[in-house]
C-alpha positions as CSV (number, residue, x, y, z in Angstrom):
1,M,-53.3,56.1,-97.8
2,E,-51.4,53.6,-99.8
3,L,-48.2,55.4,-99.0
4,D,-48.9,55.3,-95.3
5,D,-49.6,51.5,-95.6
6,L,-46.4,51.1,-97.5
7,K,-44.5,53.0,-94.8
8,R,-46.0,50.9,-92.0
9,S,-45.2,47.7,-93.9
10,W,-41.6,48.9,-94.4
11,E,-41.2,49.8,-90.8
12,Q,-42.5,46.4,-89.7
13,Y,-40.2,44.7,-92.1
14,D,-37.3,46.8,-90.9
15,K,-38.1,45.9,-87.3
16,K,-38.3,42.2,-88.1
17,L,-35.0,42.4,-90.0
18,S,-33.3,44.1,-87.1
19,A,-34.6,41.6,-84.7
20,N,-33.5,38.8,-86.9
21,L,-30.0,40.3,-87.2
22,K,-29.7,40.6,-83.5
23,F,-30.8,37.1,-83.0
24,N,-28.3,35.8,-85.5
25,E,-25.5,37.8,-83.9
26,A,-26.4,36.5,-80.4
27,L,-26.6,32.9,-81.8
28,F,-23.2,33.3,-83.6
29,K,-21.7,34.6,-80.4
30,K,-23.1,31.8,-78.3
31,L,-22.0,29.1,-80.7
32,N,-18.5,30.4,-80.8
33,L,-18.3,30.8,-77.1
34,D,-19.7,27.3,-76.6
35,K,-17.1,25.9,-79.0
36,S,-14.4,27.8,-77.2
37,R,-15.5,26.5,-73.8
38,R,-15.7,22.9,-75.1
39,E,-12.3,23.0,-76.6
40,M,-10.7,24.2,-73.4
41,S,-12.7,21.8,-71.2
42,A,-10.4,18.9,-72.3
43,P,-7.2,20.3,-70.9
44,L,-9.0,21.5,-67.8
45,N,-10.5,18.0,-67.1
46,F,-7.1,16.5,-67.8
47,E,-5.4,18.7,-65.3
48,L,-8.1,18.0,-62.7
49,V,-7.4,14.2,-63.1
50,N,-3.7,14.9,-63.1
51,A,-3.9,16.8,-59.8
52,V,-5.9,14.0,-58.2
53,M,-3.4,11.4,-59.4
54,D,-0.4,13.5,-58.2
55,G,-2.1,13.8,-54.8
56,V,-2.7,10.1,-54.5
57,L,0.9,9.3,-55.7
58,T,2.2,11.8,-53.1
59,M,0.4,9.9,-50.3
60,L,1.7,6.6,-51.6
61,A,5.3,8.0,-51.9
62,S,5.0,9.3,-48.3
63,S,3.8,5.9,-47.0
64,W,6.5,4.0,-48.8
65,T,9.2,6.5,-47.6
66,I,8.2,5.8,-44.0
67,Q,8.0,2.1,-44.7
68,F,11.4,1.8,-46.4
69,G,13.1,4.9,-45.1
70,H,15.4,2.8,-42.8
71,E,17.4,2.2,-46.0
72,R,19.2,5.4,-46.9
73,I,18.8,5.0,-50.7
74,Y,15.0,4.7,-50.3
75,L,14.9,7.6,-47.9
76,V,16.6,9.8,-50.4
77,S,14.5,8.4,-53.3
78,G,11.3,8.9,-51.2
79,V,12.0,12.5,-50.1
80,L,12.9,13.4,-53.7
81,S,9.8,11.6,-55.0
82,I,7.6,13.5,-52.6
83,L,9.1,16.9,-53.6
84,S,8.8,16.0,-57.3
85,L,5.2,15.0,-57.0
86,I,4.3,18.1,-55.0
87,T,6.0,20.1,-57.7
88,M,3.9,18.4,-60.4
89,L,0.8,18.9,-58.3
90,G,1.6,22.6,-58.0
91,V,2.0,22.8,-61.8
92,A,-1.3,21.1,-62.4
93,L,-3.0,23.5,-59.9
94,V,-1.5,26.6,-61.7
95,K,-3.0,25.4,-65.0
96,I,-6.3,24.6,-63.3
97,K,-6.4,28.1,-61.8
98,L,-5.7,29.8,-65.2
99,L,-8.2,27.6,-67.1
100,S,-11.0,28.0,-64.5
101,R,-10.6,31.8,-64.5
102,I,-11.6,32.1,-68.2
103,D,-15.1,33.6,-68.2
104,Y,-16.6,32.6,-71.6
105,Y,-20.0,34.3,-71.2
106,N,-19.7,37.4,-69.1
107,A,-16.4,39.0,-70.3
108,P,-15.8,40.9,-73.5
109,V,-14.1,38.9,-76.3
110,I,-10.9,40.9,-75.9
111,E,-10.7,39.8,-72.3
112,L,-11.2,36.2,-73.3
113,Q,-8.4,36.5,-75.7
114,K,-6.1,38.0,-73.0
115,S,-7.0,35.2,-70.6
116,L,-6.2,32.6,-73.3
117,L,-2.9,34.3,-74.0
118,R,-2.0,34.3,-70.3
119,F,-2.6,30.6,-70.2
120,E,-0.8,29.9,-73.4
121,D,2.3,31.8,-72.2
122,K,2.3,30.0,-68.9
123,Y,1.7,26.7,-70.6
124,F,4.6,26.9,-73.0
125,R,7.0,27.9,-70.1
126,L,5.8,25.0,-68.0
127,K,5.9,22.6,-70.9
128,R,9.7,23.3,-71.4
129,I,10.3,22.7,-67.7
130,E,8.3,19.5,-67.7
131,I,10.0,18.0,-70.7
132,I,13.5,18.8,-69.3
133,L,12.6,17.3,-65.9
134,F,10.8,14.2,-67.2
135,P,13.8,11.9,-67.2
136,F,14.8,13.2,-63.8
137,Y,11.4,12.3,-62.4
138,V,11.6,8.8,-63.8
139,V,15.0,8.2,-62.2
140,I,13.7,9.5,-58.9
141,L,10.3,7.8,-58.8
142,L,11.1,4.4,-60.3
143,P,13.1,2.8,-57.5
144,L,10.6,3.8,-54.8
145,F,7.5,2.8,-56.7
146,A,9.0,-0.5,-57.9
147,K,9.8,-1.3,-54.2
148,G,6.4,-0.2,-53.0
149,L,4.2,-1.8,-55.7
150,R,6.2,-5.0,-56.4
151,N,8.8,-5.2,-53.6
152,F,11.4,-5.2,-56.4
153,D,14.8,-3.7,-55.8
154,F,15.8,-2.0,-59.0
155,L,18.9,-0.6,-57.4
156,A,20.3,-4.1,-56.8
157,D,20.5,-4.6,-60.6
158,P,21.9,-1.4,-62.3
159,T,21.4,-2.9,-65.8
160,R,17.7,-3.5,-65.3
161,F,17.4,-0.1,-63.7
162,V,19.0,1.6,-66.8
163,I,16.8,-0.5,-69.2
164,A,13.7,0.4,-67.2
165,I,14.6,4.1,-67.2
166,A,15.2,4.0,-71.0
167,L,11.9,2.2,-71.6
168,A,10.0,4.6,-69.3
169,V,11.5,7.7,-71.0
170,G,11.2,6.2,-74.5
171,I,7.5,5.4,-74.0
172,G,6.4,8.2,-71.7
173,L,8.0,11.1,-73.4
174,P,6.3,10.6,-76.8
175,I,3.0,10.1,-75.0
176,A,3.6,13.4,-73.1
177,L,4.5,15.2,-76.3
178,W,1.3,13.8,-78.0
179,I,-0.8,15.1,-75.1
180,Y,0.9,18.5,-75.3
181,K,0.2,18.7,-79.1
182,N,-3.4,17.3,-79.2
183,L,-4.8,18.2,-75.8
184,Y,-3.3,21.6,-75.4
185,E,-1.7,23.2,-78.5
186,R,-4.5,22.1,-80.9
187,K,-7.2,23.1,-78.5
188,I,-5.6,26.5,-77.9
189,K,-5.2,27.1,-81.6
190,N,-8.9,26.2,-82.3
191,T,-10.1,28.4,-79.4
192,T,-7.9,31.3,-80.6
193,Q,-9.5,31.0,-84.1
194,F,-13.0,30.9,-82.7
195,L,-12.4,34.0,-80.6
196,A,-10.7,35.8,-83.5
197,E,-13.7,35.1,-85.8
198,L,-16.1,36.4,-83.0
199,N,-13.9,39.5,-82.5
200,H,-13.9,40.2,-86.3
201,F,-17.7,39.7,-86.5
202,E,-18.2,42.2,-83.6
203,E,-16.0,44.8,-85.2
204,E,-17.9,44.6,-88.4
């Protein structure tokens, strides 16, 4: 009789232990997935804001191109500005599409890792293009936006134009690099680590 009681007690203990382990596994998985989603929400939100801003700037550039397009230099600047902004909007939408497709809760961890790798690969390629084109964008956008916002003709004073370009690139490029490092690369690195820990835990 005592042996039967001991067996029953052991079985109950074993069930409780198994249930506790499953609960801890589920909790660990949820915590890591929550952390991964939070990390990648920052670049997603940034790109959403970026897309809205690019859309607004495209409309402004279109309006000013129509307004000042009777001057050939502003017509050229305006058309190039619109094309540049549409390109930047397209880049933002590509990033949004990749980030929004990451399914943190319904996909296996290996699929999450693949989705993150796809975004990381695309991000690094787009980053190189954006850095190379950044000074070009400044040169194109500055005359039209100075004219539209302040009715200031940068092109009438080449010295000021060059100084303004140098300042815009000198200030804007470090800010862009800081964003790339802290809002993307650090977030990607943290998320990769969270998913690697989760994958290792599941394999064990």
